RODREN-363688 format. One line per field, with one value per residue (C-alpha): chain; residue in three letters; x, y, z. Coordinates in nm, 3 decimals, padded with zeros to 5 digits. Layout:
N
chaine = A / ...
residu = ALA / ...
u = X / ...
v = Y / ...
w = Z / ...
//
This chain:
416
chaine = A / A / A / A / A / A / A / A / A / A / A / A / A / A / A / A / A / A / A / A / A / A / A / A / A / A / A / A / A / A / A / A / A / A / A / A / A / A / A / A / A / A / A / A / A / A / A / A / A / A / A / A / A / A / A / A / A / A / A / A / A / A / A / A / A / A / A / A / A / A / A / A / A / A / A / A / A / A / A / A / A / A / A / A / A / A / A / A / A / A / A / A / A / A / A / A / A / A / A / A / A / A / A / A / A / A / A / A / A / A / A / A / A / A / A / A / A / A / A / A / A / A / A / A / A / A / A / A / A / A / A / A / A / A / A / A / A / A / A / A / A / A / A / A / A / A / A / A / A / A / A / A / A / A / A / A / A / A / A / A / A / A / A / A / A / A / A / A / A / A / A / A / A / A / A / A / A / A / A / A / A / A / A / A / A / A / A / A / A / A / A / A / A / A / A / A / A / A / A / A / A / A / A / A / A / A / A / A / A / A / A / A / A / A / A / A / A / A / A / A / A / A / A / A / A / A / A / A / A / A / A / A / A / A / A / A / A / A / A / A / A / A / A / A / A / A / A / A / A / A / A / A / A / A / A / A / A / A / A / A / A / A / A / A / A / A / A / A / A / A / A / A / A / A / A / A / A / A / A / A / A / A / A / A / A / A / A / A / A / A / A / A / A / A / A / A / A / A / A / A / A / A / A / A / A / A / A / A / A / A / A / A / A / A / A / A / A / A / A / A / A / A / A / A / A / A / A / A / A / A / A / A / A / A / A / A / A / A / A / A / A / A / A / A / A / A / A / A / A / A / A / A / A / A / A / A / A / A / A / A / A / A / A / A / A / A / A / A / A / A / A / A / A / A / A / A / A / A / A / A / A / A / A / A / A / A / A / A / A / A / A / A / A / A / A / A / A / A / A / A / A / A / A / A / A / A / A / A / A / A / A / A / A / A / A / A
residu = UNK / UNK / UNK / UNK / UNK / UNK / UNK / UNK / UNK / UNK / UNK / UNK / UNK / UNK / UNK / UNK / UNK / UNK / UNK / UNK / UNK / UNK / UNK / UNK / UNK / UNK / UNK / UNK / UNK / UNK / UNK / UNK / UNK / UNK / UNK / UNK / UNK / UNK / UNK / UNK / UNK / UNK / UNK / UNK / UNK / UNK / UNK / UNK / UNK / UNK / UNK / UNK / UNK / UNK / UNK / UNK / UNK / UNK / UNK / UNK / UNK / UNK / UNK / UNK / UNK / UNK / UNK / UNK / UNK / UNK / UNK / UNK / UNK / UNK / UNK / UNK / UNK / UNK / UNK / UNK / UNK / UNK / UNK / UNK / UNK / UNK / UNK / UNK / UNK / UNK / UNK / UNK / UNK / UNK / UNK / UNK / UNK / UNK / UNK / UNK / UNK / UNK / UNK / UNK / UNK / UNK / UNK / UNK / UNK / UNK / UNK / UNK / UNK / UNK / UNK / UNK / UNK / UNK / UNK / UNK / UNK / UNK / UNK / UNK / UNK / UNK / UNK / UNK / UNK / UNK / UNK / UNK / UNK / UNK / UNK / UNK / UNK / UNK / UNK / UNK / UNK / UNK / UNK / UNK / UNK / UNK / UNK / UNK / UNK / UNK / UNK / UNK / UNK / UNK / UNK / UNK / UNK / UNK / UNK / UNK / UNK / UNK / UNK / UNK / UNK / UNK / UNK / UNK / UNK / UNK / UNK / UNK / UNK / UNK / UNK / UNK / UNK / UNK / UNK / UNK / UNK / UNK / UNK / UNK / UNK / UNK / UNK / UNK / UNK / UNK / UNK / UNK / UNK / UNK / UNK / UNK / UNK / UNK / UNK / UNK / UNK / UNK / UNK / UNK / UNK / UNK / UNK / UNK / UNK / UNK / UNK / UNK / UNK / UNK / UNK / UNK / UNK / UNK / UNK / UNK / UNK / UNK / UNK / UNK / UNK / UNK / UNK / UNK / UNK / UNK / UNK / UNK / UNK / UNK / UNK / UNK / UNK / UNK / UNK / UNK / UNK / UNK / UNK / UNK / UNK / UNK / UNK / UNK / UNK / UNK / UNK / UNK / UNK / UNK / UNK / UNK / UNK / UNK / UNK / UNK / UNK / UNK / UNK / UNK / UNK / UNK / UNK / UNK / UNK / UNK / UNK / UNK / UNK / UNK / UNK / UNK / UNK / UNK / UNK / UNK / UNK / UNK / UNK / UNK / UNK / UNK / UNK / UNK / UNK / UNK / UNK / UNK / UNK / UNK / UNK / UNK / UNK / UNK / UNK / UNK / UNK / UNK / UNK / UNK / UNK / UNK / UNK / UNK / UNK / UNK / UNK / UNK / UNK / UNK / UNK / UNK / UNK / UNK / UNK / UNK / UNK / UNK / UNK / UNK / UNK / UNK / UNK / UNK / UNK / UNK / UNK / UNK / UNK / UNK / UNK / UNK / UNK / UNK / UNK / UNK / UNK / UNK / UNK / UNK / UNK / UNK / UNK / UNK / UNK / UNK / UNK / UNK / UNK / UNK / UNK / UNK / UNK / UNK / UNK / UNK / UNK / UNK / UNK / UNK / UNK / UNK / UNK / UNK / UNK / UNK / UNK / UNK / UNK / UNK / UNK / UNK / UNK / UNK / UNK / UNK / UNK / UNK / UNK / UNK / UNK / UNK / UNK / UNK / UNK / UNK / UNK / UNK / UNK / UNK / UNK / UNK / UNK / UNK / UNK / UNK / UNK / UNK / UNK / UNK / UNK / UNK / UNK / UNK / UNK / UNK / UNK / UNK / UNK / UNK / UNK / UNK
u = -02.575 / -02.669 / -02.565 / -02.887 / -02.719 / -02.640 / -02.799 / -02.574 / -02.539 / -02.334 / -02.089 / -01.718 / -01.386 / -01.038 / -00.911 / -00.555 / -00.542 / -00.679 / -00.425 / -00.132 / -00.247 / -00.316 / 00.024 / 00.190 / -00.037 / 00.026 / 00.398 / 00.407 / 00.185 / 00.380 / 00.701 / 00.570 / 00.484 / 00.805 / 01.021 / 00.972 / 00.824 / 01.140 / 01.315 / 01.056 / 01.288 / 01.565 / 01.326 / 01.212 / 01.569 / 01.745 / 01.475 / 01.241 / 01.518 / 01.370 / 01.657 / 01.771 / 01.688 / 01.352 / 01.204 / 01.281 / 01.144 / 00.824 / 00.754 / 00.849 / 00.584 / 00.322 / 00.372 / 00.381 / 00.076 / -00.172 / -00.176 / -00.289 / -00.547 / -00.713 / -00.703 / -00.864 / -01.145 / -01.219 / -01.150 / -01.493 / -01.660 / -01.449 / -01.521 / -01.896 / -01.882 / -01.679 / -01.948 / -02.209 / -02.030 / -01.738 / -01.386 / -01.208 / -01.323 / -01.214 / -00.869 / -00.822 / -00.939 / -00.692 / -00.396 / -00.468 / -00.546 / -00.236 / -00.019 / -00.130 / -00.069 / 00.274 / 00.389 / 00.288 / 00.492 / 00.804 / 00.694 / 00.615 / 00.798 / 00.735 / 00.640 / 00.273 / 00.234 / 00.397 / 00.175 / -00.136 / -00.041 / 00.028 / -00.326 / -00.464 / -00.269 / -00.439 / -00.787 / -00.750 / -00.556 / -00.608 / -00.480 / -00.408 / -00.763 / -00.915 / -00.685 / -00.733 / -01.111 / -01.097 / -00.874 / -01.076 / -01.408 / -01.289 / -01.070 / -01.204 / -01.194 / -00.934 / -00.694 / -00.762 / -00.467 / -00.222 / -00.365 / -00.357 / -00.001 / 00.086 / -00.064 / 00.126 / 00.448 / 00.392 / 00.345 / 00.659 / 00.866 / 00.763 / 00.860 / 01.198 / 01.287 / 01.141 / 01.376 / 01.682 / 01.596 / 01.476 / 01.801 / 02.007 / 01.787 / 01.807 / 02.186 / 02.191 / 01.883 / 01.779 / 01.492 / 01.230 / 01.264 / 01.209 / 00.860 / 00.766 / 00.875 / 00.685 / 00.366 / 00.420 / 00.463 / 00.134 / -00.055 / 00.115 / -00.008 / -00.357 / -00.253 / -00.274 / -00.594 / -00.762 / -00.639 / -00.656 / -00.857 / -01.219 / -01.475 / -01.778 / -01.999 / -02.317 / -02.190 / -02.263 / -02.493 / -02.572 / -02.939 / -03.046 / -03.227 / -02.935 / -02.732 / -02.372 / -02.425 / -02.726 / -02.514 / -02.234 / -02.470 / -02.621 / -02.279 / -02.075 / -02.154 / -01.910 / -01.815 / -01.864 / -01.646 / -01.382 / -01.363 / -01.338 / -01.035 / -00.873 / -00.937 / -00.778 / -00.488 / -00.428 / -00.435 / -00.173 / 00.046 / 00.054 / 00.107 / 00.405 / 00.573 / 00.524 / 00.647 / 00.956 / 01.005 / 01.019 / 01.237 / 01.481 / 01.514 / 01.590 / 01.833 / 02.022 / 02.045 / 02.187 / 02.443 / 02.561 / 02.441 / 02.670 / 02.560 / 02.198 / 02.031 / 02.228 / 02.195 / 01.824 / 01.774 / 01.966 / 01.773 / 01.429 / 01.524 / 01.637 / 01.326 / 01.109 / 01.279 / 01.217 / 00.863 / 00.793 / 00.946 / 00.724 / 00.417 / 00.448 / 00.563 / 00.356 / 00.065 / 00.278 / 00.327 / -00.049 / -00.106 / 00.112 / 00.026 / -00.297 / -00.353 / -00.370 / -00.037 / 00.140 / 00.023 / 00.087 / 00.441 / 00.519 / 00.392 / 00.615 / 00.925 / 00.835 / 00.831 / 01.171 / 01.318 / 01.202 / 01.340 / 01.668 / 01.669 / 01.623 / 01.931 / 02.149 / 02.457 / 02.560 / 02.426 / 02.470 / 02.267 / 02.011 / 01.947 / 01.960 / 01.694 / 01.476 / 01.499 / 01.411 / 01.104 / 01.008 / 01.011 / 00.751 / 00.552 / 00.551 / 00.379 / 00.138 / -00.008 / -00.143 / -00.230 / -00.454 / -00.598 / -00.681 / -00.845 / -01.065 / -01.159 / -01.239 / -01.457 / -01.655 / -01.944 / -01.862 / -02.139 / -01.991 / -01.621 / -01.530 / -01.713 / -01.538 / -01.204 / -01.272 / -01.311 / -01.003 / -00.809 / -00.929 / -00.778 / -00.452 / -00.451 / -00.523 / -00.221 / -00.025 / -00.128 / -00.086 / 00.233 / 00.455 / 00.280 / 00.341 / 00.692 / 00.775 / 00.640 / 00.829 / 01.149 / 01.124 / 01.103 / 01.383 / 01.331 / 01.468 / 01.459 / 01.563 / 01.281 / 01.037 / 01.149 / 01.090 / 00.733 / 00.689 / 00.810 / 00.558 / 00.275 / 00.388 / 00.383 / 00.023 / -00.057 / 00.092 / -00.133 / -00.444 / -00.387 / -00.289 / -00.586 / -00.869 / -00.813 / -00.974 / -00.917 / -01.141 / -01.223 / -01.077 / -00.744 / -00.761 / -00.504 / -00.427 / -00.189 / -00.315 / -00.549 / -00.377
v = 01.404 / 01.445 / 01.175 / 01.003 / 00.855 / 01.171 / 01.463 / 01.770 / 01.969 / 02.290 / 02.151 / 02.157 / 02.105 / 02.242 / 01.986 / 02.122 / 02.073 / 01.721 / 01.646 / 01.759 / 01.546 / 01.243 / 01.280 / 01.258 / 00.972 / 00.763 / 00.836 / 00.700 / 00.401 / 00.295 / 00.353 / 00.096 / -00.155 / -00.108 / -00.104 / -00.482 / -00.611 / -00.609 / -00.828 / -01.106 / -01.352 / -01.279 / -01.319 / -01.656 / -01.768 / -01.634 / -01.627 / -01.907 / -02.126 / -02.190 / -02.328 / -02.122 / -02.231 / -02.362 / -02.385 / -02.021 / -01.908 / -02.107 / -01.975 / -01.623 / -01.636 / -01.794 / -01.560 / -01.254 / -01.352 / -01.430 / -01.064 / -00.956 / -01.233 / -01.152 / -00.780 / -00.849 / -01.038 / -00.767 / -00.443 / -00.422 / -00.465 / -00.191 / 00.035 / -00.012 / 00.054 / 00.369 / 00.502 / 00.438 / 00.529 / 00.745 / 00.716 / 00.841 / 00.558 / 00.302 / 00.461 / 00.450 / 00.087 / -00.008 / 00.154 / 00.000 / -00.343 / -00.344 / -00.225 / -00.505 / -00.770 / -00.641 / -00.603 / -00.959 / -01.090 / -01.004 / -01.261 / -01.544 / -01.872 / -02.064 / -02.010 / -02.097 / -01.833 / -01.574 / -01.669 / -01.648 / -01.302 / -01.193 / -01.308 / -01.110 / -00.804 / -00.807 / -00.860 / -00.583 / -00.318 / -00.129 / 00.217 / 00.323 / 00.266 / 00.443 / 00.744 / 00.759 / 00.759 / 01.029 / 01.254 / 01.196 / 01.271 / 01.599 / 01.739 / 01.958 / 01.772 / 02.001 / 01.923 / 01.552 / 01.425 / 01.647 / 01.556 / 01.183 / 01.225 / 01.388 / 01.092 / 00.857 / 01.044 / 00.980 / 00.611 / 00.603 / 00.806 / 00.576 / 00.287 / 00.451 / 00.546 / 00.231 / -00.026 / 00.190 / 00.241 / -00.116 / -00.250 / -00.043 / -00.148 / -00.513 / -00.500 / -00.349 / -00.486 / -00.788 / -00.862 / -00.923 / -00.569 / -00.439 / -00.593 / -00.471 / -00.114 / -00.132 / -00.214 / 00.077 / 00.317 / 00.205 / 00.278 / 00.618 / 00.700 / 00.744 / 01.057 / 01.312 / 01.146 / 01.175 / 01.527 / 01.703 / 01.523 / 01.627 / 01.458 / 01.634 / 01.334 / 01.524 / 01.691 / 01.393 / 01.132 / 00.810 / 00.733 / 00.402 / 00.306 / 00.390 / 00.090 / 00.133 / 00.002 / 00.229 / 00.531 / 00.425 / 00.361 / 00.707 / 00.866 / 00.912 / 00.641 / 00.354 / 00.422 / 00.063 / -00.074 / 00.194 / 00.117 / -00.256 / -00.191 / 00.019 / -00.240 / -00.513 / -00.277 / -00.224 / -00.601 / -00.656 / -00.370 / -00.487 / -00.852 / -00.760 / -00.517 / -00.704 / -01.024 / -00.837 / -00.688 / -01.028 / -01.176 / -00.885 / -00.944 / -01.312 / -01.223 / -00.987 / -01.270 / -01.495 / -01.245 / -01.109 / -01.316 / -01.147 / -00.792 / -00.876 / -00.659 / -00.348 / -00.397 / -00.477 / -00.156 / 00.042 / -00.111 / -00.060 / 00.280 / 00.409 / 00.259 / 00.440 / 00.774 / 00.761 / 00.633 / 00.935 / 01.167 / 01.021 / 01.052 / 01.428 / 01.506 / 01.277 / 01.527 / 01.762 / 01.485 / 01.422 / 01.785 / 01.731 / 01.377 / 01.274 / 00.972 / 00.704 / 00.780 / 00.832 / 00.503 / 00.301 / 00.433 / 00.386 / 00.027 / -00.051 / 00.091 / -00.105 / -00.428 / -00.347 / -00.261 / -00.586 / -00.782 / -00.597 / -00.707 / -01.068 / -01.043 / -00.861 / -01.067 / -00.851 / -00.623 / -00.284 / -00.348 / -00.541 / -00.246 / 00.004 / -00.190 / -00.223 / 00.151 / 00.234 / 00.011 / 00.170 / 00.514 / 00.394 / 00.224 / 00.553 / 00.725 / 00.442 / 00.404 / 00.762 / 00.791 / 00.483 / 00.592 / 00.935 / 00.778 / 00.568 / 00.875 / 01.086 / 00.813 / 00.754 / 00.964 / 01.098 / 00.914 / 00.572 / 00.656 / 00.469 / 00.158 / 00.172 / 00.241 / -00.061 / -00.277 / -00.112 / -00.180 / -00.538 / -00.573 / -00.418 / -00.653 / -00.951 / -00.855 / -00.814 / -01.170 / -01.343 / -01.160 / -01.287 / -01.626 / -01.679 / -01.539 / -01.758 / -02.073 / -02.006 / -01.917 / -02.241 / -02.445 / -02.529 / -02.194 / -02.005 / -01.638 / -01.506 / -01.697 / -01.550 / -01.200 / -01.280 / -01.378 / -01.050 / -00.859 / -01.045 / -00.939 / -00.577 / -00.617 / -00.744 / -00.432 / -00.220 / -00.382 / -00.345 / 00.026 / 00.097 / -00.081 / -00.052 / 00.246 / 00.587 / 00.940 / 00.976 / 01.343 / 01.618 / 01.700 / 02.023 / 02.212 / 02.001 / 02.216 / 02.317 / 02.614 / 02.911
w = -01.285 / -00.920 / -00.682 / -00.568 / -00.264 / -00.071 / 00.103 / 00.088 / 00.410 / 00.451 / 00.704 / 00.619 / 00.793 / 00.729 / 00.478 / 00.494 / 00.872 / 00.832 / 00.560 / 00.776 / 01.069 / 00.852 / 00.688 / 01.030 / 01.140 / 00.828 / 00.842 / 01.197 / 01.116 / 00.809 / 01.000 / 01.248 / 00.978 / 00.777 / 01.091 / 01.097 / 00.770 / 00.550 / 00.806 / 00.801 / 00.619 / 00.869 / 01.164 / 01.032 / 00.978 / 01.286 / 01.554 / 01.447 / 01.304 / 00.961 / 00.749 / 00.452 / 00.100 / -00.017 / 00.334 / 00.408 / 00.071 / 00.130 / 00.479 / 00.381 / 00.112 / 00.339 / 00.635 / 00.410 / 00.206 / 00.486 / 00.591 / 00.247 / 00.215 / 00.547 / 00.469 / 00.131 / 00.302 / 00.559 / 00.366 / 00.195 / 00.535 / 00.694 / 00.396 / 00.424 / 00.799 / 00.733 / 00.497 / 00.764 / 01.088 / 00.977 / 00.837 / 01.149 / 01.382 / 01.122 / 01.096 / 01.474 / 01.481 / 01.209 / 01.385 / 01.723 / 01.577 / 01.361 / 01.648 / 01.879 / 01.613 / 01.510 / 01.870 / 01.955 / 01.662 / 01.856 / 02.117 / 01.873 / 01.934 / 01.614 / 01.254 / 01.306 / 01.578 / 01.354 / 01.061 / 01.278 / 01.398 / 01.042 / 00.956 / 01.251 / 01.142 / 00.803 / 00.944 / 01.204 / 01.013 / 00.686 / 00.776 / 00.417 / 00.291 / 00.592 / 00.560 / 00.183 / 00.214 / 00.481 / 00.269 / -00.048 / 00.120 / 00.276 / -00.005 / -00.290 / -00.622 / -00.787 / -00.500 / -00.469 / -00.678 / -00.492 / -00.150 / -00.218 / -00.342 / -00.010 / 00.178 / -00.051 / 00.028 / 00.400 / 00.328 / 00.114 / 00.360 / 00.643 / 00.419 / 00.363 / 00.719 / 00.877 / 00.720 / 00.783 / 01.150 / 01.185 / 01.038 / 01.281 / 01.575 / 01.472 / 01.477 / 01.829 / 02.006 / 01.801 / 01.564 / 01.833 / 01.966 / 01.613 / 01.600 / 01.947 / 01.869 / 01.540 / 01.728 / 01.968 / 01.676 / 01.525 / 01.846 / 01.875 / 01.525 / 01.668 / 01.859 / 01.572 / 01.450 / 01.788 / 01.860 / 01.523 / 01.256 / 01.215 / 00.994 / 00.844 / 00.900 / 00.817 / 00.500 / 00.279 / 00.425 / 00.245 / 00.221 / 00.363 / 00.041 / -00.192 / -00.301 / -00.404 / -00.757 / -00.806 / -00.711 / -00.946 / -01.236 / -01.191 / -01.225 / -01.543 / -01.805 / -01.784 / -01.423 / -01.306 / -01.586 / -01.532 / -01.161 / -01.234 / -01.455 / -01.184 / -00.913 / -01.127 / -01.201 / -00.830 / -00.777 / -01.049 / -00.930 / -00.571 / -00.674 / -00.886 / -00.649 / -00.319 / -00.479 / -00.599 / -00.250 / -00.083 / -00.354 / -00.343 / 00.032 / -00.032 / -00.311 / -00.079 / 00.173 / -00.100 / -00.226 / 00.110 / 00.406 / 00.662 / 00.573 / 00.492 / 00.763 / 00.669 / 00.294 / 00.323 / 00.519 / 00.257 / -00.032 / 00.120 / 00.260 / -00.081 / -00.240 / 00.012 / -00.054 / -00.428 / -00.372 / -00.151 / -00.410 / -00.682 / -00.460 / -00.418 / -00.774 / -00.995 / -01.004 / -01.214 / -01.470 / -01.468 / -01.572 / -01.877 / -01.985 / -01.814 / -01.593 / -01.861 / -02.030 / -01.699 / -01.546 / -01.862 / -01.897 / -01.528 / -01.538 / -01.837 / -01.668 / -01.352 / -01.554 / -01.706 / -01.364 / -01.202 / -01.498 / -01.443 / -01.080 / -01.193 / -01.414 / -01.159 / -01.062 / -00.766 / -00.493 / -00.662 / -00.982 / -00.778 / -00.547 / -00.837 / -01.030 / -00.721 / -00.652 / -01.015 / -00.994 / -00.663 / -00.826 / -01.075 / -00.800 / -00.609 / -00.901 / -00.977 / -00.628 / -00.584 / -00.953 / -00.945 / -00.609 / -00.752 / -01.055 / -00.826 / -00.622 / -00.927 / -01.075 / -00.752 / -00.613 / -00.268 / -00.083 / -00.157 / -00.167 / 00.150 / 00.027 / -00.311 / -00.146 / 00.074 / -00.236 / -00.385 / -00.067 / -00.080 / -00.427 / -00.308 / -00.011 / -00.233 / -00.439 / -00.118 / -00.035 / -00.371 / -00.465 / -00.181 / -00.183 / -00.554 / -00.532 / -00.233 / -00.396 / -00.719 / -00.532 / -00.332 / -00.655 / -00.896 / -01.069 / -00.772 / -00.670 / -01.010 / -01.177 / -00.927 / -01.021 / -01.389 / -01.303 / -01.111 / -01.415 / -01.631 / -01.399 / -01.431 / -01.808 / -01.787 / -01.586 / -01.865 / -02.125 / -01.907 / -01.846 / -02.205 / -02.358 / -02.105 / -01.871 / -01.931 / -01.809 / -01.501 / -01.565 / -01.782 / -01.619 / -01.422 / -01.216 / -00.911 / -00.711 / -00.366 / -00.345 / -00.182
//
């Protein structure tokens, strides 16, 4: 059925050129975020003098969660503005806003200042949603899964290299420098966007009288319900994984306090490598199994891996379990994003991706908050990881029972 919310115009851009530039931009942006984020518990403990134990677990959860909560509140607004004024301006805004907030964190003097800047970071940033909407709107449908996997690989690779470099920099220059450098990297990420990325703003133009729900209801029957399932799935996935991330960082600090920066960098670096690998290879698995089977299986293995981390008595099995879960996370993120894109008419993709990003951000907020509160109770860090595994199991049931194939699976390798 024709999309009633758009007027098609014969203006196109080179989607491969855009993809290459956005890959570099997102790699640099996520490198900036991950350069500092894994060391948040250490920053609170060593620089802001929060005592270890329940207090550190509590403030780790609070300071990590406010970013996601503010991002969840603002993402739908940024998505709607992107549909109206363009995806590229929103991406530049997110990188500059995030860079300023992260850089200022290195100057914070107490836990309330840090928490406030974390809140500002969430409200001002949102680079992943902006880049995803830009790629999805410019990429031919048969190449969408592969292209979004490429973007996901940049995010994962930045998440891999960032902690390793950040850990080394923290050992030499201190944790405050890590945050300042992270902010600089985020601002530098705007360079390839400004110089290379082009947006065909006139190719698909949303009509002023077309409401988002009207466009979705005019699409494939059941689209609204299918998107609701996917949005909830993204919320559960992010809640589970980000909670596990924070708790693994705390568990490393418990098991090896003297080597915590190095071991944290190794754990998150290895996790980022396998996440990137999954992002660029999952599309081949989709061709064989379809989206529903792939995501359900990956969610189940993620639950098992997080449970394994909860039961790990030493560093090696803890890191191994975390890396195994990260491999599944690396496949789930682009797979769910592709499913959202394939279900959504092009004229409202940025708006829907804004809602999707809001769900991801909400999970990014509730995951660390819940994990931190549980870890600060008598249950402890290991109990928090069990709860994270239970959330991943709920995700498995949702995808297995309620998800659907967005479209008949077609070849998704890049057109040559």
